[in-house]
Biopython code that builds the backbone (N, CA, C, O; Angstrom):
import numpy as np
from Bio.PDB.StructureBuilder import StructureBuilder

atoms = [
    (1, "MET", "N", (154.730, 138.561, 22.898)),
    (1, "MET", "CA", (154.322, 137.362, 23.881)),
    (1, "MET", "C", (154.158, 136.143, 23.010)),
    (1, "MET", "O", (154.685, 135.079, 23.335)),
    (2, "ALA", "N", (153.415, 136.274, 21.872)),
    (2, "ALA", "CA", (153.209, 135.216, 21.123)),
    (2, "ALA", "C", (154.489, 134.407, 20.523)),
    (2, "ALA", "O", (154.790, 133.215, 20.585)),
    (3, "PHE", "N", (155.105, 135.502, 19.932)),
    (3, "PHE", "CA", (156.548, 134.939, 19.218)),
    (3, "PHE", "C", (157.664, 134.498, 20.342)),
    (3, "PHE", "O", (158.660, 133.847, 20.025)),
    (4, "ALA", "N", (157.410, 134.892, 21.601)),
    (4, "ALA", "CA", (158.174, 134.488, 22.617)),
    (4, "ALA", "C", (157.780, 133.049, 23.078)),
    (4, "ALA", "O", (158.496, 132.390, 23.831)),
    (5, "GLY", "N", (156.680, 132.642, 22.612)),
    (5, "GLY", "CA", (156.344, 131.267, 23.043)),
    (5, "GLY", "C", (155.145, 131.071, 23.839)),
    (5, "GLY", "O", (154.743, 129.959, 24.181)),
    (6, "ASP", "N", (154.527, 132.275, 24.156)),
    (6, "ASP", "CA", (153.208, 132.330, 25.066)),
    (6, "ASP", "C", (152.061, 132.565, 23.862)),
    (6, "ASP", "O", (151.423, 133.615, 23.788)),
    (7, "TRP", "N", (151.914, 131.635, 23.085)),
    (7, "TRP", "CA", (150.987, 131.866, 21.964)),
    (7, "TRP", "C", (149.544, 132.159, 22.292)),
    (7, "TRP", "O", (148.871, 132.880, 21.555)),
    (8, "ASP", "N", (149.101, 131.657, 23.294)),
    (8, "ASP", "CA", (147.641, 131.627, 23.732)),
    (8, "ASP", "C", (147.425, 133.151, 24.192)),
    (8, "ASP", "O", (146.595, 133.905, 23.685)),
    (9, "GLN", "N", (148.321, 133.489, 25.253)),
    (9, "GLN", "CA", (148.103, 134.875, 25.715)),
    (9, "GLN", "C", (148.592, 136.150, 24.598)),
    (9, "GLN", "O", (148.048, 137.253, 24.656)),
    (10, "GLY", "N", (149.461, 135.904, 23.793)),
    (10, "GLY", "CA", (149.957, 136.739, 22.849)),
    (10, "GLY", "C", (148.812, 136.954, 21.911)),
    (10, "GLY", "O", (148.434, 138.100, 21.666)),
    (11, "CYS", "N", (148.194, 135.816, 21.327)),
    (11, "CYS", "CA", (147.031, 136.045, 20.548)),
    (11, "CYS", "C", (145.817, 136.567, 21.084)),
    (11, "CYS", "O", (145.086, 137.286, 20.403)),
    (12, "ALA", "N", (145.550, 136.247, 22.277)),
    (12, "ALA", "CA", (144.261, 136.739, 22.936)),
    (12, "ALA", "C", (144.599, 138.410, 23.037)),
    (12, "ALA", "O", (143.670, 139.211, 22.928)),
    (13, "LEU", "N", (145.956, 138.859, 23.245)),
    (13, "LEU", "CA", (146.094, 140.236, 23.332)),
    (13, "LEU", "C", (145.926, 140.856, 21.974)),
    (13, "LEU", "O", (145.428, 141.975, 21.855)),
    (14, "VAL", "N", (146.334, 140.148, 20.954)),
    (14, "VAL", "CA", (146.162, 140.661, 19.511)),
    (14, "VAL", "C", (144.607, 140.747, 19.243)),
    (14, "VAL", "O", (144.032, 141.771, 18.871)),
    (15, "GLU", "N", (144.094, 139.701, 19.449)),
    (15, "GLU", "CA", (142.577, 139.583, 19.120)),
    (15, "GLU", "C", (141.863, 140.660, 19.826)),
    (15, "GLU", "O", (140.944, 141.226, 19.234)),
    (16, "ARG", "N", (142.196, 141.022, 21.075)),
    (16, "ARG", "CA", (141.703, 142.187, 21.803)),
    (16, "ARG", "C", (142.038, 143.540, 21.310)),
    (16, "ARG", "O", (141.239, 144.463, 21.465)),
    (17, "ALA", "N", (143.235, 143.715, 20.695)),
    (17, "ALA", "CA", (143.502, 144.902, 20.003)),
    (17, "ALA", "C", (142.820, 144.965, 18.659)),
    (17, "ALA", "O", (142.413, 146.064, 18.281)),
    (18, "LEU", "N", (142.654, 143.910, 17.904)),
    (18, "LEU", "CA", (141.905, 144.133, 16.756)),
    (18, "LEU", "C", (140.398, 144.530, 16.917)),
    (18, "LEU", "O", (139.799, 145.217, 16.089)),
    (19, "ARG", "N", (139.840, 144.022, 18.080)),
    (19, "ARG", "CA", (138.294, 144.648, 18.695)),
    (19, "ARG", "C", (138.433, 146.019, 19.020)),
    (19, "ARG", "O", (137.508, 146.786, 18.752)),
    (20, "LEU", "N", (139.498, 146.440, 19.577)),
    (20, "LEU", "CA", (139.608, 147.752, 20.147)),
    (20, "LEU", "C", (139.784, 148.873, 19.036)),
    (20, "LEU", "O", (139.237, 149.976, 19.061)),
    (21, "ASN", "N", (140.631, 148.404, 18.073)),
    (21, "ASN", "CA", (141.065, 149.504, 16.866)),
    (21, "ASN", "C", (140.644, 148.791, 15.523)),
    (21, "ASN", "O", (141.323, 147.907, 15.002)),
    (22, "PRO", "N", (139.453, 149.268, 15.017)),
    (22, "PRO", "CA", (139.152, 148.480, 13.737)),
    (22, "PRO", "C", (140.049, 149.036, 12.819)),
    (22, "PRO", "O", (139.841, 148.534, 11.715)),
    (23, "HIS", "N", (141.128, 150.011, 12.791)),
    (23, "HIS", "CA", (141.968, 150.563, 11.715)),
    (23, "HIS", "C", (143.344, 150.213, 12.090)),
    (23, "HIS", "O", (144.274, 150.984, 11.853)),
    (24, "HIS", "N", (143.522, 148.975, 12.718)),
    (24, "HIS", "CA", (144.929, 148.488, 13.310)),
    (24, "HIS", "C", (145.703, 148.378, 12.132)),
    (24, "HIS", "O", (145.169, 148.377, 11.023)),
    (25, "PRO", "N", (147.188, 148.265, 12.331)),
    (25, "PRO", "CA", (148.059, 147.907, 11.215)),
    (25, "PRO", "C", (147.798, 146.698, 10.839)),
    (25, "PRO", "O", (147.313, 145.885, 11.626)),
    (26, "GLY", "N", (148.062, 146.427, 9.676)),
    (26, "GLY", "CA", (148.327, 145.059, 9.139)),
    (26, "GLY", "C", (149.018, 143.960, 9.759)),
    (26, "GLY", "O", (148.547, 142.826, 9.847)),
    (27, "TRP", "N", (150.228, 144.346, 10.217)),
    (27, "TRP", "CA", (151.077, 143.454, 10.930)),
    (27, "TRP", "C", (150.543, 142.748, 12.148)),
    (27, "TRP", "O", (151.100, 141.741, 12.586)),
    (28, "PHE", "N", (149.342, 143.330, 12.760)),
    (28, "PHE", "CA", (148.720, 142.649, 13.628)),
    (28, "PHE", "C", (148.279, 141.135, 13.510)),
    (28, "PHE", "O", (148.160, 140.369, 14.467)),
    (29, "TRP", "N", (148.065, 140.842, 12.233)),
    (29, "TRP", "CA", (147.645, 139.755, 11.813)),
    (29, "TRP", "C", (148.715, 138.497, 11.756)),
    (29, "TRP", "O", (148.328, 137.342, 11.583)),
    (30, "PHE", "N", (150.061, 138.841, 11.915)),
    (30, "PHE", "CA", (151.116, 138.056, 11.882)),
    (30, "PHE", "C", (150.952, 136.978, 12.850)),
    (30, "PHE", "O", (150.758, 135.821, 12.475)),
    (31, "PRO", "N", (151.028, 137.331, 14.172)),
    (31, "PRO", "CA", (150.828, 136.420, 15.294)),
    (31, "PRO", "C", (149.710, 135.340, 15.086)),
    (31, "PRO", "O", (149.940, 134.154, 15.325)),
    (32, "LEU", "N", (148.537, 135.764, 14.651)),
    (32, "LEU", "CA", (147.424, 134.849, 14.417)),
    (32, "LEU", "C", (147.814, 134.035, 13.211)),
    (32, "LEU", "O", (147.689, 132.825, 13.401)),
    (33, "ALA", "N", (148.197, 134.335, 12.177)),
    (33, "ALA", "CA", (148.678, 133.592, 11.027)),
    (33, "ALA", "C", (149.696, 132.597, 11.511)),
    (33, "ALA", "O", (149.480, 131.414, 11.249)),
    (34, "TYR", "N", (150.761, 132.918, 12.174)),
    (34, "TYR", "CA", (151.683, 131.966, 12.564)),
    (34, "TYR", "C", (151.202, 131.127, 13.630)),
    (34, "TYR", "O", (151.717, 130.009, 13.612)),
    (35, "ASN", "N", (150.326, 131.336, 14.602)),
    (35, "ASN", "CA", (149.657, 130.461, 15.561)),
    (35, "ASN", "C", (148.957, 129.509, 14.876)),
    (35, "ASN", "O", (149.182, 128.335, 15.167)),
    (36, "ALA", "N", (148.075, 129.787, 13.943)),
    (36, "ALA", "CA", (147.199, 128.841, 13.311)),
    (36, "ALA", "C", (147.857, 127.971, 12.524)),
    (36, "ALA", "O", (147.406, 126.828, 12.447)),
    (37, "TYR", "N", (149.134, 128.353, 11.732)),
    (37, "TYR", "CA", (149.974, 127.499, 11.172)),
    (37, "TYR", "C", (150.661, 126.544, 12.006)),
    (37, "TYR", "O", (150.907, 125.421, 11.566)),
    (38, "ARG", "N", (151.046, 126.947, 13.362)),
    (38, "ARG", "CA", (151.778, 126.253, 14.168)),
    (38, "ARG", "C", (150.802, 125.046, 14.606)),
    (38, "ARG", "O", (151.184, 123.888, 14.776)),
    (39, "LYS", "N", (149.702, 125.430, 14.734)),
    (39, "LYS", "CA", (148.639, 124.389, 15.083)),
    (39, "LYS", "C", (148.197, 123.432, 14.059)),
    (39, "LYS", "O", (147.459, 122.505, 14.391)),
    (40, "GLY", "N", (148.588, 123.577, 12.829)),
    (40, "GLY", "CA", (148.182, 122.937, 11.731)),
    (40, "GLY", "C", (146.942, 123.274, 10.985)),
    (40, "GLY", "O", (146.394, 122.563, 10.142)),
    (41, "ASP", "N", (146.572, 124.431, 11.393)),
    (41, "ASP", "CA", (145.341, 124.937, 10.814)),
    (41, "ASP", "C", (145.697, 125.882, 9.743)),
    (41, "ASP", "O", (145.670, 127.102, 9.906)),
    (42, "TYR", "N", (146.053, 125.259, 8.567)),
    (42, "TYR", "CA", (146.532, 126.107, 7.524)),
    (42, "TYR", "C", (145.671, 126.944, 6.757)),
    (42, "TYR", "O", (146.073, 127.969, 6.205)),
    (43, "ARG", "N", (144.405, 126.502, 6.706)),
    (43, "ARG", "CA", (143.235, 127.433, 6.366)),
    (43, "ARG", "C", (143.089, 128.576, 7.108)),
    (43, "ARG", "O", (142.956, 129.654, 6.530)),
    (44, "GLY", "N", (143.096, 128.492, 8.440)),
    (44, "GLY", "CA", (143.101, 129.563, 9.290)),
    (44, "GLY", "C", (144.360, 130.714, 9.129)),
    (44, "GLY", "O", (144.294, 131.931, 9.301)),
    (45, "ALA", "N", (145.476, 129.910, 8.752)),
    (45, "ALA", "CA", (146.773, 130.679, 8.774)),
    (45, "ALA", "C", (146.592, 131.482, 7.404)),
    (45, "ALA", "O", (147.104, 132.601, 7.374)),
    (46, "LEU", "N", (145.996, 131.082, 6.399)),
    (46, "LEU", "CA", (145.823, 131.596, 5.010)),
    (46, "LEU", "C", (144.779, 132.592, 5.452)),
    (46, "LEU", "O", (145.049, 133.712, 5.017)),
    (47, "ASN", "N", (143.734, 132.554, 6.135)),
    (47, "ASN", "CA", (142.815, 133.588, 6.138)),
    (47, "ASN", "C", (143.258, 134.862, 6.958)),
    (47, "ASN", "O", (142.848, 136.001, 6.735)),
    (48, "ALA", "N", (144.160, 134.497, 7.946)),
    (48, "ALA", "CA", (144.722, 135.521, 8.748)),
    (48, "ALA", "C", (145.708, 136.299, 7.689)),
    (48, "ALA", "O", (145.670, 137.525, 7.578)),
    (49, "ALA", "N", (146.500, 135.560, 7.006)),
    (49, "ALA", "CA", (147.622, 136.140, 6.249)),
    (49, "ALA", "C", (147.147, 136.979, 5.174)),
    (49, "ALA", "O", (147.833, 137.935, 4.813)),
    (50, "LEU", "N", (145.926, 136.690, 4.572)),
    (50, "LEU", "CA", (145.201, 137.373, 3.519)),
    (50, "LEU", "C", (144.799, 138.667, 4.082)),
    (50, "LEU", "O", (144.533, 139.561, 3.278)),
    (51, "LYS", "N", (144.710, 138.914, 5.381)),
    (51, "LYS", "CA", (144.180, 140.277, 5.898)),
    (51, "LYS", "C", (145.373, 141.185, 6.214)),
    (51, "LYS", "O", (145.174, 142.355, 6.537)),
    (52, "ILE", "N", (146.631, 140.667, 6.127)),
    (52, "ILE", "CA", (147.779, 141.478, 6.599)),
    (52, "ILE", "C", (147.778, 142.871, 5.769)),
    (52, "ILE", "O", (147.922, 143.943, 6.356)),
    (53, "ASN", "N", (147.593, 142.778, 4.276)),
    (53, "ASN", "CA", (147.607, 143.979, 3.655)),
    (53, "ASN", "C", (148.727, 144.982, 3.895)),
    (53, "ASN", "O", (148.539, 146.145, 4.254)),
    (54, "LEU", "N", (149.920, 144.414, 3.661)),
    (54, "LEU", "CA", (151.054, 145.172, 3.511)),
    (54, "LEU", "C", (151.945, 144.840, 2.356)),
    (54, "LEU", "O", (152.943, 144.126, 2.447)),
    (55, "PRO", "N", (151.486, 145.443, 1.199)),
    (55, "PRO", "CA", (152.054, 145.287, -0.279)),
    (55, "PRO", "C", (153.642, 145.567, 0.094)),
    (55, "PRO", "O", (154.003, 146.339, 0.983)),
    (56, "GLY", "N", (154.458, 144.850, -0.689)),
    (56, "GLY", "CA", (155.753, 145.117, -0.648)),
    (56, "GLY", "C", (156.501, 144.383, 0.615)),
    (56, "GLY", "O", (157.732, 144.360, 0.613)),
    (57, "LEU", "N", (155.925, 143.910, 1.466)),
    (57, "LEU", "CA", (156.420, 143.101, 2.661)),
    (57, "LEU", "C", (156.853, 141.912, 2.483)),
    (57, "LEU", "O", (155.876, 141.164, 2.450)),
    (58, "PHE", "N", (157.885, 141.300, 2.341)),
    (58, "PHE", "CA", (158.184, 139.849, 1.856)),
    (58, "PHE", "C", (157.434, 138.827, 2.821)),
    (58, "PHE", "O", (156.840, 137.865, 2.335)),
    (59, "ALA", "N", (157.469, 139.052, 4.215)),
    (59, "ALA", "CA", (156.857, 138.265, 5.187)),
    (59, "ALA", "C", (155.463, 137.770, 4.744)),
    (59, "ALA", "O", (155.113, 136.606, 4.934)),
    (60, "THR", "N", (154.702, 138.667, 4.164)),
    (60, "THR", "CA", (153.283, 138.154, 3.833)),
    (60, "THR", "C", (153.321, 137.223, 2.646)),
    (60, "THR", "O", (152.583, 136.249, 2.798)),
    (61, "PRO", "N", (154.007, 137.260, 1.465)),
    (61, "PRO", "CA", (153.972, 136.118, 0.771)),
    (61, "PRO", "C", (154.670, 134.920, 1.357)),
    (61, "PRO", "O", (154.356, 133.785, 0.999)),
    (62, "MET", "N", (155.586, 135.139, 2.229)),
    (62, "MET", "CA", (156.245, 134.007, 2.885)),
    (62, "MET", "C", (155.294, 133.152, 3.632)),
    (62, "MET", "O", (155.406, 131.927, 3.659)),
    (63, "VAL", "N", (154.375, 133.795, 4.227)),
    (63, "VAL", "CA", (153.322, 133.061, 5.137)),
    (63, "VAL", "C", (152.253, 132.387, 4.217)),
    (63, "VAL", "O", (151.717, 131.307, 4.464)),
    (64, "LEU", "N", (152.035, 133.111, 3.205)),
    (64, "LEU", "CA", (150.961, 132.672, 2.193)),
    (64, "LEU", "C", (151.427, 131.387, 1.564)),
    (64, "LEU", "O", (150.663, 130.422, 1.531)),
    (65, "ALA", "N", (152.769, 131.318, 1.010)),
    (65, "ALA", "CA", (153.335, 130.342, 0.349)),
    (65, "ALA", "C", (153.459, 129.137, 1.324)),
    (65, "ALA", "O", (153.284, 127.999, 0.887)),
    (66, "ALA", "N", (153.722, 129.330, 2.486)),
    (66, "ALA", "CA", (153.786, 128.112, 3.307)),
    (66, "ALA", "C", (152.575, 127.459, 3.625)),
    (66, "ALA", "O", (152.440, 126.237, 3.562)),
    (67, "ALA", "N", (151.541, 128.384, 4.025)),
    (67, "ALA", "CA", (150.256, 127.869, 4.125)),
    (67, "ALA", "C", (149.454, 127.134, 2.848)),
    (67, "ALA", "O", (148.749, 126.131, 2.963)),
    (68, "TYR", "N", (149.728, 127.878, 1.575)),
    (68, "TYR", "CA", (149.193, 127.212, 0.341)),
    (68, "TYR", "C", (150.054, 125.911, 0.125)),
    (68, "TYR", "O", (149.552, 124.995, -0.525)),
    (69, "GLY", "N", (151.140, 125.801, 0.562)),
    (69, "GLY", "CA", (152.035, 124.648, 0.359)),
    (69, "GLY", "C", (151.534, 123.535, 1.217)),
    (69, "GLY", "O", (151.518, 122.402, 0.734)),
    (70, "GLN", "N", (151.157, 123.721, 2.344)),
    (70, "GLN", "CA", (150.755, 122.720, 3.219)),
    (70, "GLN", "C", (149.346, 122.306, 2.692)),
    (70, "GLN", "O", (149.049, 121.112, 2.714)),
    (71, "LEU", "N", (148.412, 123.285, 2.192)),
    (71, "LEU", "CA", (147.110, 122.831, 1.960)),
    (71, "LEU", "C", (147.208, 122.120, 0.374)),
    (71, "LEU", "O", (146.214, 121.572, -0.104)),
    (72, "GLY", "N", (148.192, 122.176, -0.194)),
    (72, "GLY", "CA", (148.555, 121.546, -1.602)),
    (72, "GLY", "C", (147.743, 122.331, -2.730)),
    (72, "GLY", "O", (147.362, 121.837, -3.792)),
    (73, "GLU", "N", (147.566, 123.520, -2.343)),
    (73, "GLU", "CA", (147.181, 124.464, -3.338)),
    (73, "GLU", "C", (148.438, 125.147, -4.249)),
    (73, "GLU", "O", (148.917, 126.261, -4.037)),
    (74, "LEU", "N", (148.792, 124.350, -5.153)),
    (74, "LEU", "CA", (150.155, 124.693, -5.645)),
    (74, "LEU", "C", (150.041, 125.787, -6.501)),
    (74, "LEU", "O", (151.011, 126.541, -6.427)),
    (75, "ASP", "N", (149.077, 126.159, -7.377)),
    (75, "ASP", "CA", (149.043, 127.081, -8.117)),
    (75, "ASP", "C", (149.166, 128.497, -7.369)),
    (75, "ASP", "O", (149.771, 129.426, -7.905)),
    (76, "ALA", "N", (148.629, 128.608, -6.239)),
    (76, "ALA", "CA", (148.612, 129.727, -5.300)),
    (76, "ALA", "C", (149.875, 129.787, -4.600)),
    (76, "ALA", "O", (150.463, 130.829, -4.311)),
    (77, "ALA", "N", (150.267, 128.590, -4.338)),
    (77, "ALA", "CA", (151.628, 128.610, -3.626)),
    (77, "ALA", "C", (152.758, 129.139, -4.470)),
    (77, "ALA", "O", (153.580, 129.958, -4.057)),
    (78, "ARG", "N", (152.744, 128.567, -5.796)),
    (78, "ARG", "CA", (153.787, 128.970, -6.433)),
    (78, "ARG", "C", (153.758, 130.494, -6.930)),
    (78, "ARG", "O", (154.788, 131.091, -7.244)),
    (79, "LYS", "N", (152.352, 131.125, -6.977)),
    (79, "LYS", "CA", (152.321, 132.425, -7.111)),
    (79, "LYS", "C", (152.894, 133.199, -6.007)),
    (79, "LYS", "O", (153.587, 134.191, -6.230)),
    (80, "ALA", "N", (152.629, 132.780, -4.815)),
    (80, "ALA", "CA", (153.271, 133.439, -3.604)),
    (80, "ALA", "C", (154.620, 133.427, -3.486)),
    (80, "ALA", "O", (155.219, 134.419, -3.068)),
    (81, "VAL", "N", (155.309, 132.183, -3.880)),
    (81, "VAL", "CA", (156.793, 132.062, -4.086)),
    (81, "VAL", "C", (157.282, 133.066, -4.996)),
    (81, "VAL", "O", (158.231, 133.771, -4.652)),
    (82, "ARG", "N", (156.736, 133.204, -6.115)),
    (82, "ARG", "CA", (157.182, 134.224, -7.228)),
    (82, "ARG", "C", (157.251, 135.604, -6.700)),
    (82, "ARG", "O", (158.183, 136.350, -7.001)),
    (83, "GLU", "N", (156.106, 136.024, -5.776)),
    (83, "GLU", "CA", (155.955, 137.345, -5.231)),
    (83, "GLU", "C", (157.047, 137.450, -4.164)),
    (83, "GLU", "O", (157.711, 138.485, -4.119)),
    (84, "LEU", "N", (157.295, 136.406, -3.260)),
    (84, "LEU", "CA", (158.399, 136.369, -2.588)),
    (84, "LEU", "C", (159.789, 136.601, -3.022)),
    (84, "LEU", "O", (160.568, 137.305, -2.378)),
    (85, "LEU", "N", (160.087, 136.006, -4.113)),
    (85, "LEU", "CA", (161.279, 136.036, -4.765)),
    (85, "LEU", "C", (161.440, 137.423, -5.466)),
    (85, "LEU", "O", (162.569, 137.909, -5.527)),
    (86, "ALA", "N", (160.484, 138.018, -5.942)),
    (86, "ALA", "CA", (160.536, 139.293, -6.419)),
    (86, "ALA", "C", (160.762, 140.363, -5.397)),
    (86, "ALA", "O", (161.357, 141.383, -5.744)),
    (87, "LEU", "N", (160.268, 140.196, -3.963)),
    (87, "LEU", "CA", (160.685, 141.085, -3.139)),
    (87, "LEU", "C", (161.933, 140.835, -2.320)),
    (87, "LEU", "O", (162.504, 141.682, -1.632)),
    (88, "LEU", "N", (162.345, 139.367, -2.500)),
    (88, "LEU", "CA", (163.315, 139.032, -1.682)),
    (88, "LEU", "C", (164.036, 138.016, -2.321)),
    (88, "LEU", "O", (163.875, 136.849, -1.963)),
    (89, "PRO", "N", (164.918, 138.352, -3.345)),
    (89, "PRO", "CA", (165.518, 137.270, -4.277)),
    (89, "PRO", "C", (166.207, 136.165, -3.709)),
    (89, "PRO", "O", (166.222, 135.029, -4.183)),
    (90, "ASN", "N", (166.930, 136.647, -2.394)),
    (90, "ASN", "CA", (167.640, 135.485, -1.633)),
    (90, "ASN", "C", (166.925, 134.802, -0.543)),
    (90, "ASN", "O", (167.485, 134.233, 0.394)),
    (91, "ALA", "N", (165.613, 134.895, -0.726)),
    (91, "ALA", "CA", (164.741, 134.281, 0.035)),
    (91, "ALA", "C", (164.993, 132.663, 0.520)),
    (91, "ALA", "O", (164.928, 132.305, 1.696)),
    (92, "ALA", "N", (165.243, 131.906, -0.443)),
    (92, "ALA", "CA", (165.641, 130.464, -0.183)),
    (92, "ALA", "C", (166.779, 130.453, 0.831)),
    (92, "ALA", "O", (166.626, 129.746, 1.827)),
    (93, "ALA", "N", (167.878, 131.138, 0.698)),
    (93, "ALA", "CA", (168.968, 131.264, 1.454)),
    (93, "ALA", "C", (168.797, 131.617, 2.973)),
    (93, "ALA", "O", (169.386, 131.050, 3.893)),
    (94, "ILE", "N", (167.861, 132.686, 3.094)),
    (94, "ILE", "CA", (167.688, 133.344, 4.306)),
    (94, "ILE", "C", (166.355, 133.042, 5.104)),
    (94, "ILE", "O", (166.111, 133.492, 6.224)),
    (95, "ALA", "N", (165.632, 132.319, 4.458)),
    (95, "ALA", "CA", (164.397, 131.794, 5.184)),
    (95, "ALA", "C", (164.627, 131.340, 6.575)),
    (95, "ALA", "O", (164.139, 131.878, 7.569)),
    (96, "ARG", "N", (165.411, 130.307, 6.568)),
    (96, "ARG", "CA", (165.520, 129.543, 7.847)),
    (96, "ARG", "C", (166.133, 130.493, 8.935)),
    (96, "ARG", "O", (165.572, 130.621, 10.024)),
    (97, "PRO", "N", (167.375, 131.204, 8.605)),
    (97, "PRO", "CA", (167.889, 132.050, 9.692)),
    (97, "PRO", "C", (166.973, 133.064, 9.911)),
    (97, "PRO", "O", (166.777, 133.401, 11.079)),
    (98, "GLY", "N", (166.284, 133.700, 8.884)),
    (98, "GLY", "CA", (165.312, 134.802, 9.245)),
    (98, "GLY", "C", (164.138, 134.446, 10.136)),
    (98, "GLY", "O", (163.709, 135.223, 10.989)),
    (99, "LEU", "N", (163.635, 133.244, 9.907)),
    (99, "LEU", "CA", (162.627, 132.569, 10.589)),
    (99, "LEU", "C", (162.981, 132.314, 12.167)),
    (99, "LEU", "O", (162.184, 132.492, 13.089)),
    (100, "SER", "N", (164.212, 131.903, 12.286)),
    (100, "SER", "CA", (164.916, 131.463, 13.450)),
    (100, "SER", "C", (164.960, 132.675, 14.435)),
    (100, "SER", "O", (165.122, 132.515, 15.644)),
    (101, "LEU", "N", (164.816, 133.816, 13.882)),
    (101, "LEU", "CA", (164.917, 135.052, 14.907)),
    (101, "LEU", "C", (163.680, 135.050, 15.577)),
    (101, "LEU", "O", (163.705, 135.402, 16.757)),
    (102, "TRP", "N", (162.456, 134.686, 15.009)),
    (102, "TRP", "CA", (161.251, 134.820, 15.559)),
    (102, "TRP", "C", (160.629, 133.502, 16.186)),
    (102, "TRP", "O", (159.923, 133.553, 17.193)),
    (103, "LEU", "N", (160.898, 132.452, 15.606)),
    (103, "LEU", "CA", (160.033, 131.112, 15.988)),
    (103, "LEU", "C", (161.102, 130.143, 16.523)),
    (103, "LEU", "O", (162.296, 130.293, 16.265)),
    (104, "ASP", "N", (160.606, 129.114, 17.301)),
    (104, "ASP", "CA", (161.296, 128.212, 17.870)),
    (104, "ASP", "C", (161.721, 127.179, 16.701)),
    (104, "ASP", "O", (161.175, 127.231, 15.599)),
    (105, "PRO", "N", (162.647, 126.314, 16.982)),
    (105, "PRO", "CA", (163.191, 125.536, 15.987)),
    (105, "PRO", "C", (162.250, 124.489, 15.232)),
    (105, "PRO", "O", (162.375, 124.153, 14.055)),
    (106, "GLU", "N", (161.392, 124.089, 16.034)),
    (106, "GLU", "CA", (160.377, 123.091, 15.563)),
    (106, "GLU", "C", (159.373, 123.874, 14.509)),
    (106, "GLU", "O", (159.045, 123.384, 13.428)),
    (107, "LEU", "N", (159.008, 124.945, 14.903)),
    (107, "LEU", "CA", (157.993, 125.755, 14.086)),
    (107, "LEU", "C", (158.920, 126.307, 12.740)),
    (107, "LEU", "O", (158.443, 126.384, 11.608)),
    (108, "VAL", "N", (160.223, 126.644, 13.059)),
    (108, "VAL", "CA", (161.004, 127.000, 11.860)),
    (108, "VAL", "C", (160.880, 125.931, 10.818)),
    (108, "VAL", "O", (160.595, 126.207, 9.653)),
    (109, "GLU", "N", (161.093, 124.720, 11.237)),
    (109, "GLU", "CA", (161.238, 123.582, 10.144)),
    (109, "GLU", "C", (159.824, 123.381, 9.602)),
    (109, "GLU", "O", (159.709, 123.089, 8.411)),
    (110, "HIS", "N", (158.634, 123.522, 10.441)),
    (110, "HIS", "CA", (157.392, 123.290, 9.869)),
    (110, "HIS", "C", (157.101, 124.399, 8.896)),
    (110, "HIS", "O", (156.312, 124.184, 7.976)),
    (111, "TYR", "N", (157.583, 125.370, 9.011)),
    (111, "TYR", "CA", (157.553, 126.621, 7.887)),
    (111, "TYR", "C", (158.419, 126.141, 6.686)),
    (111, "TYR", "O", (157.929, 126.119, 5.557)),
    (112, "MET", "N", (159.548, 125.802, 6.891)),
    (112, "MET", "CA", (160.368, 125.465, 5.930)),
    (112, "MET", "C", (159.811, 124.306, 4.965)),
    (112, "MET", "O", (160.047, 124.340, 3.757)),
    (113, "ASP", "N", (159.086, 123.316, 5.539)),
    (113, "ASP", "CA", (158.233, 122.323, 4.900)),
    (113, "ASP", "C", (157.340, 122.836, 4.043)),
    (113, "ASP", "O", (157.202, 122.459, 2.879)),
    (114, "GLY", "N", (156.684, 123.747, 4.615)),
    (114, "GLY", "CA", (155.404, 124.339, 3.622)),
    (114, "GLY", "C", (156.105, 125.137, 2.623)),
    (114, "GLY", "O", (155.578, 125.150, 1.511)),
    (115, "LEU", "N", (157.301, 125.881, 2.796)),
    (115, "LEU", "CA", (157.816, 126.742, 1.816)),
    (115, "LEU", "C", (158.212, 125.709, 0.689)),
    (115, "LEU", "O", (157.855, 125.905, -0.472)),
    (116, "ARG", "N", (159.010, 124.527, 1.076)),
    (116, "ARG", "CA", (159.364, 123.530, 0.098)),
    (116, "ARG", "C", (158.227, 122.889, -0.623)),
    (116, "ARG", "O", (158.387, 122.580, -1.804)),
    (117, "LYS", "N", (157.014, 122.644, 0.019)),
    (117, "LYS", "CA", (155.925, 122.152, -0.651)),
    (117, "LYS", "C", (155.556, 123.200, -1.738)),
    (117, "LYS", "O", (155.058, 122.792, -2.787)),
    (118, "ALA", "N", (155.759, 124.446, -1.558)),
    (118, "ALA", "CA", (155.309, 125.546, -2.285)),
    (118, "ALA", "C", (156.030, 125.841, -3.365)),
    (118, "ALA", "O", (155.634, 126.631, -4.222)),
    (119, "GLY", "N", (157.352, 125.117, -3.419)),
    (119, "GLY", "CA", (158.205, 125.187, -4.498)),
    (119, "GLY", "C", (159.532, 126.131, -4.363)),
    (119, "GLY", "O", (160.293, 126.360, -5.303)),
    (120, "LEU", "N", (159.677, 126.623, -3.083)),
    (120, "LEU", "CA", (160.866, 127.235, -2.833)),
    (120, "LEU", "C", (161.905, 126.466, -2.587)),
    (120, "LEU", "O", (161.813, 125.666, -1.656)),
    (121, "GLU", "N", (163.002, 126.531, -3.288)),
    (121, "GLU", "CA", (164.223, 125.615, -3.176)),
    (121, "GLU", "C", (164.954, 126.109, -2.019)),
    (121, "GLU", "O", (165.771, 127.020, -2.156)),
    (122, "THR", "N", (164.677, 125.480, -0.689)),
    (122, "THR", "CA", (165.377, 125.980, 0.349)),
    (122, "THR", "C", (166.691, 125.187, 0.629)),
    (122, "THR", "O", (166.926, 124.101, 0.098)),
    (123, "ARG", "N", (167.511, 125.799, 1.486)),
    (123, "ARG", "CA", (168.795, 125.232, 1.729)),
    (123, "ARG", "C", (168.745, 124.813, 3.368)),
    (123, "ARG", "O", (169.722, 124.289, 3.902)),
]
sb = StructureBuilder()
sb.init_structure("model")
sb.init_model(0)
sb.init_chain("A")
sb.init_seg("    ")
for serial, (resi, resn, name, xyz) in enumerate(atoms, 1):
    if name == "N":
        sb.init_residue(resn, " ", resi, " ")
    sb.init_atom(name, np.array(xyz, "f"), 0.0, 1.0, " ", f" {name:<3s}", serial, name[0])
structure = sb.get_structure()
């Protein structure tokens, strides 16, 4: 629901699921991270993304890089970009089309801005 555009209802359901199952999968945090980022709450996005705990999944360092980039925390942003590129070497080329599968165009560009600020050479 969140990624379809109903962020309030979708995130409320995720928050309820987190309360109901303390052993939830890490990907439950993605909608909350994206929603916080969407609202310009980059610290909140970062806090949610740091809870994802899915090593080896490229989407985690992508969210971290964008949030750190927007916060101006460039050392952490560049570290996240390096991790992203280690997991997905063509991330710069596919970030926009990949994000476009899940997010509205305005939010995609917002994320691309964060990734650029993090040091990812986007296209």
